[in-house]
Every structure is written in C-alpha cells, then in structure tokens.
Steps between C-alpha positions, in 0.01 A plus 500: 500500500636577844308721739772765486484510120119510507512792743739676262255456212220638718709814554534565125296775326142425390614376159830361376662416169464164331873444559474557875188284534653222292808503719285466813309213338822324399425510127640699208358831382422341164312213663285737707439717192377193308267406787359853506443507122329160508271601788657243734691735730495395865501869601274798426628749247427859406540599136618856445525561128770268374630441854387240749545518877448227758278569802724445802219385733410233246863390475526475880183286517635261236835474679315430825331202338172663406341616178544839336 
C-alpha cells in the first residue's frame, strides 16, 4: 500500500466495516469474513452482537507490514 493510502487509513474512525477493511487489504468482503470466522484474520476485530467491526489501528499496522 502506498504511503498516501496508508495515511488515509490512519485517518479513518477507530473501527471500520468489513467491506472497507477488505477493500484496503485488496481482498473481497467474503474472503475477509471467512478469515474472521475461521480465526485467521490478519486484523483485530470487535464483535458487537451479530456485527463485526475491524480495528483501524490494527488494519494500519498490517498494511504497514506489521502484525495486527
């Protein structure tokens, strides 16, 4: 991911939708959902009832080459 795009992700709210995170990761929403359900997600998640949100700081770390 380019620095400009990474800086954009860092400016996002504290959590984002699976769709938005998947787009930043360059994968489909369904693929990220499967990774989350299987416990293999590269990013930290927060479960809120039947909804799942992605922790933006975790997403930024992964995009910067680190671990969630």
